[in-house]
Steps between C-alpha positions, in 0.01 A plus 500: 500500500329161437157346502372141506229358284321182602273349237265218610188314398191361670325187386178680396384859478287623790746393768572865586197724481547868423324731252821663384815355337726688741538502870753644738623370839763629730795300621693585818647852498198600279663367186224457228429151373306499179284206386367504144312272260670597173250354266163572662328810605375327808703268724188290536547382138869442524730202539827679450621752758818710556629624834763778474682738737783739439738742660747237621858624545650162392408206279549270788251688716235488236569129427469401869166669551371359171600151602332543836181609316530199267524264803191668647302442181586122515383490866178690431424264216518207735299673766219609264525161318533663159770468232746782500769454243799718586721367222879433494623849415536432128383724224215371288539770244807716399570820321786555265778711654485743207127552564560558871768758421275677246200516738717645780654761274190599304213451750678502834356161566673184630394167330556209735498135431170349624633286784263250653597552862745752654734737325679821609545791255645851518240755620611785281231471231134388475493135393267266302487127399286260300225313680237224455168414667234232540146451647273318763354561845558302825523592871513884480704702752478878537803715407489631852522146650795422260688818585452471873609127505806569284616790728435294808712215356775749409509614865533134612769431235434127437830322465479230227797261450551339163281198581220726627511717185477189283208370696317833472572525128374153434183574701442811286571305180244235586216754438617538144485129414216425260508129568369392848751222512776756441360724768482219749856383429636854520342546845652177620838612359464827687489300827775268398728795437490587869621157611833461673530126550669381816750222530370161597615329821851364529399133472308576175805682356718208598273264306520734199881489515487121503272494196730738321795279570312200364439685181858612485629140530256363246596406144252725329638776265633819642220711351229295678705505826519870501130535418388267773740645759370841414146385564599343831669821608155667517385239759724673754234773511143464615246446225300781334184363666672513848616855431151607403350352819768685710425826308126474560555404866726805546277760337148362452431270799183685593363520140255284305430497125187338367428381846832314520795589726777676304753218550265236351367734222851592383608131505184426291589781251854369458356158425282647228801695370700177468219333308475787255876524443547125452170405333362816350177452703391429856267248650375734778123554489533861612452760223843644416345852479376468860823349623704781330281764666553351845874457431518862393374604847751269663794651303389854576486420874827314495693781324366767732586303806842405356604859486325586834221720360198275549342765728561772239 
């Protein structure tokens, strides 16, 4: 038999309110799903949490349900507009194999590497791992709210492709940025990661071909030719600005942020992004803290609509 273990973090403590460090939910077929805060007696004080469930007949079955739960955490983080860091399924702390063997033989206890994210382990022994914690309080949610929404999402089985997952991960990561400029840029990058730029019209592509031929026939060095032709190749696709406008028209045509239609607001944010990246500062009079807060709402709305759960 197998069990999965999913370790994740919230940006601040107080996100999930519960007086105990342990809470049990029930998955379909009445399979127990345990949520614990390993380093705090109360979930209300915790930033680190672990979901676990066992009794799976195969490693693949445990892995699939664990991955679905991980996707649900990403989606819920966007819906609640909080940072949920589900990790990349890599251990942040490890135990020596000799120690693992000794603990299993002497104490009937399985020591597992402390994976940040999802892992699947044999379900034959009780298990333990190293953990860490932090502190702060913002935007509390009750443990009951948390459990109900996660189970509801599991029933809906949100399907995230690779681009969706990256966008959700970047959105979650933005809440951990200590610099407001970094937070703002990460939010913009979350949107950019969703873009699928379309080809320009045939007459534009024909012009790009002519420009590439001019460069090819020129007397500049081969290295410069390849560099310029590579740059020209990107002109076959619509610009990022055009792609962002199409994205906002598709999913946010009825929305406003800071009293500005989504299309115009997103275009403005991308302009500020370009100034920051190229100049290290921006000339916009809007406070970047305010702009980032409004952009956070936009990204949350966009992600939920992109996966068809805006009414969730």
